N, C-alpha and C positions, 0 to 999 in steps of 0.2 A: 214653771210659772211664766216664763218670758219668751220661750221659743218652743217649737213643736218637738215633743219628746222623741228620744231615740233618733235624733238627726245630728249631723255634724255641726250645724249652726248652734244647736243647744249645747253640745259638748264644748265648743270653742268659747261660748259665752260663759259656761261654768268655770272654765279656766280663767277668763278675764275677771270673774267675780271672786276668785280666790279659792275655789274648790281644790281639794287635794286630789280628788279623783272623780270618776263618773261611774254610774251603774247603767247597764244596757242589757237588752234581751236579744238572744240569738235564736235563729231558726235555720233549718236546712231547706233550700229550694229544691224543686223537682230535679234540677240538673246538678245538685251536689255543691252548691255554693252556700256560704254562711252570711246571712243578712240580718240586719238589725230592725226589729219591730216589736212592739209590746205584745200585740194580740196575735192569735194564730191565723186570723184572717186580716185582709187589708181593708175591710169595709169601714172600720172606725176612724182611721187616720190617713186615708188616701182617697183619691177619686175613683178607685177601682173596687172590684168585688171578687171575692174568692179566697181560698185557703192558700197560704204561702207554700205549703208542701206540694200543691198542684200547679205551681207557676214556676217558670224559668226565671233566671236572673234578668234576662233581656226583657221579659214581660214586666217584671217588677220595676225595672229601671225606667219604664215609660210612665209610671204613676207619679202623681203629684202628692208628696207627703207633707206639704207645708201649708197649702191654701186653706185647709180646714181650720188652722190655728189663727192665721192672720194674712191679709193680702200682702204684707211685706215679705212673707215666706213662700210666695207662689213659686212653683217649679223646684222646690227643695226635693231631693230624691232620697229614696230609701238607701242607706249606706250598707256596704259590706263590712264585715269585721276587719278585713284587710285595709280598707280605706280609713277606718277609724284608727287603727294602729299607726298608719302613715300620717294621719292628720294630727293626732294628739298623744300618741303613745310615748313620745319622748318626755313629756312633762306632766302627764296625769296617770295616776293609778287607775286600773280598770277592773270593775267588778262585772264579770261576764255571767249573766244568769242564763243558763241553758233551759229553754222551754221544752216541756215534754208532757204529753197527755196519757202515755201508757208506760207499762213496765218494759216494753220492747224498745230496742234502739233503732233509730233510723240512720245511724252512723255519724250523728252530729258531734258526739264527744270526740271522736278521732279527728274530724275535720277541724274542730277548735284547737285541739292539741297540736296539730300540724302547724297551724298559723301562729300559735304562741311560740313554738320553737323556731319557725322561720324568721320571725321578726325579733327574736331575742327578748321576749316579754315575760319570761319566767318569773323574774323578780318584781314585776310591775302589775301582776294580775292576781285576782282571786276568782275561782270558778264557783258559782253558787247555783242552787236549784231547790225547788220544793220536792223534787222527786229523788228519794234516796238512792234508787237504782242508777240514776244518771251519775250521781256522785261516786258510787262504788265503781262503776265502769270507768269513769274518768281517772280515778286513783290508780286503777290497773293499767291504764294507758300511759299516764304521765304523773308519776308519784311525787315529783318535785314541786308541783303547783299546789298552793294552799286551797282548801275547800271551805265553803260556807254553806251551812245547812239552814235553808229557809223554812220558816213555819208560818202558818196562816194566822190571821187575826183571831184573838181570843182562844188560842190553842197553846197549851204547853205540852209538847209532844216529846217523849223520850226518844233518843236516837235509836234507830233500828239496829239490831244486832249485826255486827260486821261492818258498820259504817264508822270510819274515822274521819275527823274533820278538825280544822283549826279554829273555825269561828261559827258561832250561832248567829243567825239573822232573823230575830223575832220582830213581830209588830210592836211598835213603841208603847202602845197603850197598856199592854199587859205587864210592863216592866215596873218593878219596885225592888226594894233591897233584897227581899226573899227570892224572887224569881231570878234576879241578877246573880245572886250567890249560887243558885241551883245551876244556872247556865255556865257560870265560871268554873264549876266543878267538873264540867264536861268538855270545855274548850277554852283556849287561851284568850279568845277575843269575842266581844259582842258588838256587832254592827247592826243597828236597828233602823227601821223604816216606818213611816215617812214622817220626819220631824220638821214642821214648818213654823213652830212657835219658839221664839228665842228663849223664853223662860223655861220651857220644857227641855230644850236642848241643854241648858246649863244644869238643870236638875239631873238629867240623865248622865251627863259627864261627871257630875259630883258623885253619883252612885257607882261609877266605874265603867260605864259604857265606853267603848273604844272608838266607835265610828258611828256617824249619823248620816243617813241618807235623807236628802232634803230636796225640795223643788226650789228653794230660795237660799242658795249659798251666800248671797250678798248680805242676808240678814243674820 
């Protein structure tokens, strides 16, 4: 709500506003680096054009990822996951959403696992995805990291056979006592998105939701 999403200024502001953690989206660059951006293309939140998978880190680092949001964020750069760990990993939990459009792997799961291990973040991250195949692959690579299974708005999807995970990550509007009970029977935790109304946040907490993803941690 107050800074360009998926940037270090936004993550630092979240910490200042009292957030326990942050959620971010990771992609693999053409040259095998892990970068943070919500969309699969850079068109929506930078001054560039193209798919992340077709661009090198050097090309991505030339883009302005802040000017679209506000003149005060001009020249904000697309961060790498490594840069985020170094900037805020000591004091924020990090929900790493792995973005994927196919059942095939581009190697992103292994790259993320390597960085988590390198920076000692095993106890401070949860890896999430809408793609169950991503989660299954990640579990096979790094079994010690908790997983969150994301589901789309207005969908109550049973977990695919063979997928084990620690948290459900459903859209907040579908949650009530019945759906929460259903999700709790499958996983220990429910972390829901995106909750920007304080009254709804209180209601969800009272129903047993464990974590709230919000644009407004200060509220």
